[in-house]
C-alpha positions as CSV (number, residue, x, y, z in Angstrom):
1,X,-89.3,67.4,-81.8
2,X,-90.7,64.3,-83.5
3,X,-87.3,62.9,-84.3
4,X,-86.3,63.5,-80.6
5,X,-89.3,61.6,-79.4
6,X,-88.5,58.7,-81.7
7,X,-84.9,58.5,-80.7
8,X,-85.6,58.6,-77.0
9,X,-88.4,56.1,-77.3
10,X,-86.2,53.7,-79.2
11,X,-83.4,54.1,-76.7
12,X,-85.7,53.3,-73.7
13,X,-87.9,50.8,-75.4
14,X,-91.2,52.6,-74.8
15,X,-93.7,54.4,-77.0
16,X,-93.4,58.0,-78.2
17,X,-96.5,58.8,-76.3
18,X,-94.9,57.7,-73.1
19,X,-91.8,59.9,-73.8
20,X,-94.2,62.8,-74.5
21,X,-96.0,62.3,-71.2
22,X,-92.6,62.4,-69.4
23,X,-91.4,65.5,-71.1
24,X,-94.7,67.3,-70.5
25,X,-94.9,66.2,-66.8
26,X,-98.1,64.2,-67.3
27,X,-99.2,61.4,-64.9
28,X,-99.4,57.7,-65.8
29,X,-95.8,57.0,-66.0
30,X,-93.8,54.9,-63.5
31,X,-90.8,56.5,-61.7
32,X,-88.5,54.0,-63.3
33,X,-89.7,54.7,-66.8
34,X,-89.6,58.5,-66.1
35,X,-86.0,58.2,-64.9
36,X,-85.0,56.0,-67.9
37,X,-86.4,58.7,-70.3
38,X,-84.6,61.5,-68.6
39,X,-81.3,59.5,-68.7
40,X,-81.8,58.7,-72.4
41,X,-82.2,62.5,-73.0
42,X,-78.9,63.1,-71.3
43,X,-77.1,60.3,-73.1
44,X,-78.4,61.4,-76.6
45,X,-77.3,64.9,-75.9
46,X,-80.8,66.5,-75.8
47,X,-81.7,69.3,-73.4
48,X,-84.2,68.5,-70.7
49,X,-87.4,70.6,-70.6
50,X,-87.0,73.6,-68.4
51,X,-89.2,72.2,-65.7
52,X,-87.0,69.1,-65.4
53,X,-83.6,70.7,-65.4
54,X,-83.4,70.9,-61.6
55,X,-83.1,67.1,-61.3
56,X,-79.5,65.9,-61.6
57,X,-79.1,63.1,-64.1
58,X,-78.1,59.6,-63.0
59,X,-75.0,60.0,-65.1
60,X,-71.4,59.7,-63.9
61,X,-68.5,61.0,-65.8
62,X,-65.5,58.6,-66.0
63,X,-62.5,60.6,-67.2
64,X,-59.4,58.8,-68.4
65,X,-56.2,60.1,-69.9
66,X,-56.0,57.5,-72.6
67,X,-57.0,54.0,-73.7
68,X,-53.7,52.8,-75.2
69,X,-52.4,51.8,-71.8
70,X,-54.4,48.7,-70.9
71,X,-54.7,49.7,-67.2
72,X,-57.2,52.4,-68.1
73,X,-59.7,50.2,-70.0
74,X,-59.4,47.8,-67.0
75,X,-60.3,50.5,-64.6
76,X,-63.2,51.6,-66.9
77,X,-64.6,48.0,-66.9
78,X,-64.6,47.6,-63.1
79,X,-65.9,51.2,-62.4
80,X,-68.5,51.1,-65.2
81,X,-69.8,47.8,-64.0
82,X,-70.0,48.9,-60.4
83,X,-71.8,52.1,-61.4
84,X,-74.3,50.1,-63.5
85,X,-75.2,47.9,-60.5
86,X,-76.2,51.0,-58.7
87,X,-78.4,52.3,-61.5
88,X,-75.8,54.9,-62.6
89,X,-74.8,55.3,-66.2
90,X,-71.1,55.9,-66.8
91,X,-70.1,58.5,-69.5
92,X,-66.6,57.6,-70.7
93,X,-64.5,60.7,-71.4
94,X,-61.1,59.9,-73.0
95,X,-58.5,62.5,-73.9
96,X,-56.7,62.4,-77.1
97,X,-53.7,64.4,-78.2
98,X,-55.0,67.7,-79.7
99,X,-58.5,66.7,-78.9
100,X,-60.9,67.4,-76.1
101,X,-59.1,68.4,-72.9
102,X,-60.0,67.3,-69.4
103,X,-61.4,70.8,-68.6
104,X,-63.5,70.6,-71.7
105,X,-64.9,67.3,-70.6
106,X,-65.7,68.8,-67.2
107,X,-67.7,71.6,-68.8
108,X,-69.7,69.0,-70.9
109,X,-70.4,66.9,-67.9
110,X,-71.6,69.8,-65.9
111,X,-74.0,70.7,-68.8
112,X,-75.4,67.2,-68.6
113,X,-76.0,67.7,-64.8
114,X,-74.0,64.6,-63.9
115,X,-74.3,63.0,-60.5
116,X,-70.6,62.8,-60.0
117,X,-67.2,62.3,-61.7
118,X,-64.5,59.6,-61.3
119,X,-61.0,60.6,-62.6
120,X,-58.7,57.6,-63.2
121,X,-55.3,59.1,-64.0
122,X,-55.3,62.7,-65.0
123,X,-54.0,66.2,-64.4
124,X,-54.7,66.0,-60.7
125,X,-51.6,63.9,-60.5
126,X,-49.4,66.6,-62.0
127,X,-48.3,69.5,-59.9
128,X,-47.6,71.8,-62.8
129,X,-50.9,71.2,-64.7
130,X,-53.9,73.4,-64.7
131,X,-56.4,72.5,-61.9
132,X,-59.1,75.1,-62.2
133,X,-61.7,72.6,-63.5
134,X,-61.3,70.6,-60.3
135,X,-62.0,73.7,-58.3
136,X,-65.1,74.3,-60.4
137,X,-66.4,70.8,-59.6
138,X,-65.8,71.5,-55.9
139,X,-67.6,74.9,-56.1
140,X,-70.6,73.2,-57.6
141,X,-70.5,70.5,-55.0
142,X,-70.3,67.7,-57.5
143,X,-69.2,64.4,-55.9
144,X,-65.7,63.5,-57.2
145,X,-63.3,60.6,-56.5
146,X,-59.7,60.4,-57.7
147,X,-58.0,57.1,-58.6
148,X,-54.3,57.1,-57.7
149,X,-52.1,59.8,-56.1
150,X,-53.1,63.5,-56.5
151,X,-51.5,66.8,-55.6
152,X,-52.4,68.1,-52.2
153,X,-55.3,70.4,-51.2
154,X,-57.7,69.4,-53.9
155,X,-60.2,68.3,-51.3
156,X,-61.5,65.1,-52.9
157,X,-61.5,61.5,-51.5
158,X,-59.3,59.1,-53.5
159,X,-58.2,55.5,-53.8
160,X,-54.6,54.8,-54.6
161,X,-52.2,51.9,-55.0
162,X,-49.3,52.3,-52.5
163,X,-46.5,53.5,-54.6
164,X,-43.9,53.2,-51.8
165,X,-44.8,49.6,-51.2
166,X,-44.6,48.9,-54.9
167,X,-41.1,50.2,-55.3
168,X,-40.0,48.4,-52.1
169,X,-41.3,45.1,-53.5
170,X,-39.6,45.6,-56.8
171,X,-36.4,46.8,-55.3
172,X,-36.0,44.0,-52.8
173,X,-36.8,41.5,-55.6
174,X,-33.9,42.8,-57.8
175,X,-31.6,43.1,-54.8
176,X,-32.3,39.5,-53.8
177,X,-31.1,38.5,-57.4
178,X,-27.8,40.3,-56.8
179,X,-28.5,43.6,-58.7
180,X,-26.6,46.5,-57.2
181,X,-26.9,49.0,-60.0
182,X,-30.7,49.5,-60.1
183,X,-32.3,52.4,-62.1
184,X,-35.7,54.0,-62.0
185,X,-37.7,54.8,-65.0
186,X,-40.4,57.3,-64.0
187,X,-42.9,59.8,-65.3
188,X,-42.5,63.6,-65.4
189,X,-40.9,65.4,-62.4
190,X,-44.3,66.9,-61.3
191,X,-46.1,63.5,-61.4
192,X,-47.1,62.6,-57.9
193,X,-47.0,58.8,-58.1
194,X,-43.6,59.0,-59.6
195,X,-42.4,61.3,-56.9
196,X,-43.6,58.9,-54.3
197,X,-41.8,56.0,-56.0
198,X,-38.6,58.0,-56.1
199,X,-38.8,59.0,-52.4
200,X,-39.3,55.3,-51.6
201,X,-36.3,54.2,-53.7
202,X,-34.1,56.8,-52.1
203,X,-35.2,55.6,-48.6
204,X,-34.3,52.0,-49.5
205,X,-31.1,52.7,-51.4
206,X,-29.7,55.4,-49.2
207,X,-27.6,56.9,-51.9
208,X,-29.3,56.8,-55.3
209,X,-27.2,58.5,-58.0
210,X,-29.1,61.0,-60.1
211,X,-28.0,59.3,-63.3
212,X,-29.8,56.2,-62.2
213,X,-33.1,58.1,-62.4
214,X,-34.7,58.7,-65.9
215,X,-38.0,60.3,-66.7
216,X,-40.3,59.9,-69.6
217,X,-43.8,60.5,-70.9
218,X,-45.9,57.4,-70.3
219,X,-45.5,55.5,-73.6
220,X,-43.5,52.6,-75.0
221,X,-41.5,55.2,-77.1
222,X,-40.8,57.3,-74.0
223,X,-39.7,54.2,-72.1
224,X,-37.4,53.2,-74.9
225,X,-35.5,56.6,-75.0
226,X,-35.3,56.9,-71.2
227,X,-34.1,53.3,-70.6
228,X,-31.4,53.8,-73.2
229,X,-29.9,56.6,-71.0
230,X,-30.1,54.2,-67.9
231,X,-28.4,51.4,-69.8
232,X,-25.6,53.8,-70.8
233,X,-25.0,54.3,-67.1
234,X,-24.5,50.6,-66.6
235,X,-27.6,49.6,-64.7
236,X,-28.4,45.9,-64.6
237,X,-32.0,46.3,-63.3
238,X,-34.7,48.8,-64.1
239,X,-37.9,49.5,-62.1
240,X,-40.5,51.2,-64.3
241,X,-43.5,53.3,-63.3
242,X,-45.8,51.5,-65.8
243,X,-46.0,48.5,-68.0
244,X,-45.6,50.3,-71.3
245,X,-42.5,52.0,-70.0
246,X,-41.2,48.6,-69.1
247,X,-41.9,47.3,-72.6
248,X,-40.0,50.2,-73.9
249,X,-37.1,49.4,-71.6
250,X,-37.0,45.8,-72.9
251,X,-37.0,47.1,-76.4
252,X,-34.1,49.6,-75.6
253,X,-32.1,46.7,-74.1
254,X,-32.5,44.5,-77.2
255,X,-31.6,47.4,-79.6
256,X,-28.3,47.6,-77.7
257,X,-27.8,43.9,-78.0
258,X,-28.5,43.2,-74.3
259,X,-30.5,40.1,-73.4
260,X,-33.5,40.4,-71.0
261,X,-33.2,39.1,-68.4
262,X,-29.6,37.6,-68.7
263,X,-28.0,41.0,-69.1
264,X,-30.8,43.4,-67.9
265,X,-33.8,42.7,-65.6
266,X,-36.9,44.8,-66.0
267,X,-39.8,45.3,-63.6
268,X,-43.1,46.9,-64.7
269,X,-46.0,48.4,-62.8
270,X,-49.7,47.7,-63.1
271,X,-49.9,44.2,-64.4
272,X,-52.1,45.3,-67.2
273,X,-53.6,42.9,-69.8
274,X,-51.3,40.6,-71.8
275,X,-48.1,41.3,-69.7
276,X,-47.9,37.5,-69.2
277,X,-47.9,37.1,-73.0
278,X,-44.9,39.3,-73.8
279,X,-41.5,38.0,-74.6
280,X,-40.2,37.5,-72.0
281,X,-43.3,37.6,-69.8
282,X,-43.1,40.8,-67.7
283,X,-42.3,40.8,-64.0
284,X,-44.5,43.6,-62.7
285,X,-46.2,45.0,-59.6
286,X,-50.0,44.4,-59.8
287,X,-52.5,47.1,-58.9
288,X,-55.6,45.7,-57.2
289,X,-57.8,47.1,-59.9
290,X,-61.0,45.3,-58.8
291,X,-60.8,46.5,-55.2
292,X,-59.7,50.0,-56.0
293,X,-62.5,50.5,-58.7
294,X,-65.2,49.3,-56.4
295,X,-64.0,51.4,-53.5
296,X,-64.0,54.4,-55.8
297,X,-67.6,53.8,-56.7
298,X,-68.6,53.2,-53.1
299,X,-67.1,56.6,-52.1
300,X,-68.8,58.4,-55.0
301,X,-72.2,56.8,-54.3
302,X,-71.9,57.8,-50.7
303,X,-71.4,61.4,-51.7
304,X,-74.3,61.2,-54.2
305,X,-76.5,60.0,-51.4
306,X,-75.6,63.0,-49.3
307,X,-73.1,61.4,-46.9
308,X,-70.1,63.4,-45.7
309,X,-67.0,61.6,-47.1
310,X,-63.6,62.8,-45.7
311,X,-61.1,64.1,-48.4
312,X,-58.8,61.2,-47.6
313,X,-56.8,58.8,-49.6
314,X,-57.4,55.0,-49.2
315,X,-54.1,53.1,-49.9
316,X,-54.3,49.6,-51.4
317,X,-51.5,47.1,-51.2
318,X,-49.9,46.1,-54.5
319,X,-48.6,42.6,-55.4
320,X,-45.3,41.6,-57.0
321,X,-45.8,39.2,-59.9
322,X,-42.6,37.5,-60.8
323,X,-42.3,36.3,-64.4
324,X,-39.5,36.0,-67.0
325,X,-38.1,39.6,-67.3
326,X,-36.0,39.3,-64.2
327,X,-33.1,37.0,-63.3
328,X,-29.8,36.9,-61.4
329,X,-27.5,39.9,-61.9
330,X,-24.8,39.3,-64.6
331,X,-21.4,38.5,-63.4
332,X,-19.1,41.0,-65.1
């Protein structure tokens, strides 16, 4: 008990006596200090006293699939900053292979009596993945916001970059450069944003050969393997579902002795950090991370405040950023 008092007091910057008064429900403590002590208990992993457990913590779970793709730390920075401005404390939950699962994180967050959860990329975007933990959050009436496309009928509001517009921008860019054999490098078949991108490409191309569509796990290595198959089919332009996939495509082209962009043009998706520093600098479709992240926090905060928020998806317009990885189609 003494150790707990000391740790909480140090975290908040108050005396142990003040922490003790809060934990024992004594008067003489401001609301702000009382709330800070309760939040420190949650952050440090201590159980609240029984009489205080009915109050939901000012904590918000921010669940990410990984941190290796720079787009997710970028979302975390925007969302975390916006939450802090509202007096909410983000709790970052990042999955690792063989580590804590998304469902496990949800259980932990529920134990901490979080005020809400923001998911930025996760199992909600995969039709064949388990979704029971989302239904658990809905059953507990926990405010939730999803970032980027989800499967249908989960019943949560979301903010998404418009996948159809992103592919249209990338496709028309390559077509304007004379590319006729354009391939798509997407995520798994049950990945909703990838499915939207594929539908948009088919609508533009009319007849898109199956061999011009490759799927991969979202990593540089996955992009390398899948792009190799597209290059074997003779594509001269590749539209990718993420920047790491695009970097894998560039590496695959070079391993085959193809110059980028003279022989093969590559377009990424996200415009994550340092894509202007690659060789060549990557042409990509930029997600409006700042606007999307702030909108997600606004939707969450409205729910926390008791407002009825429709389970709708807000679509944000992407922007094509042309750099050095695309050029005129080669003349064979």
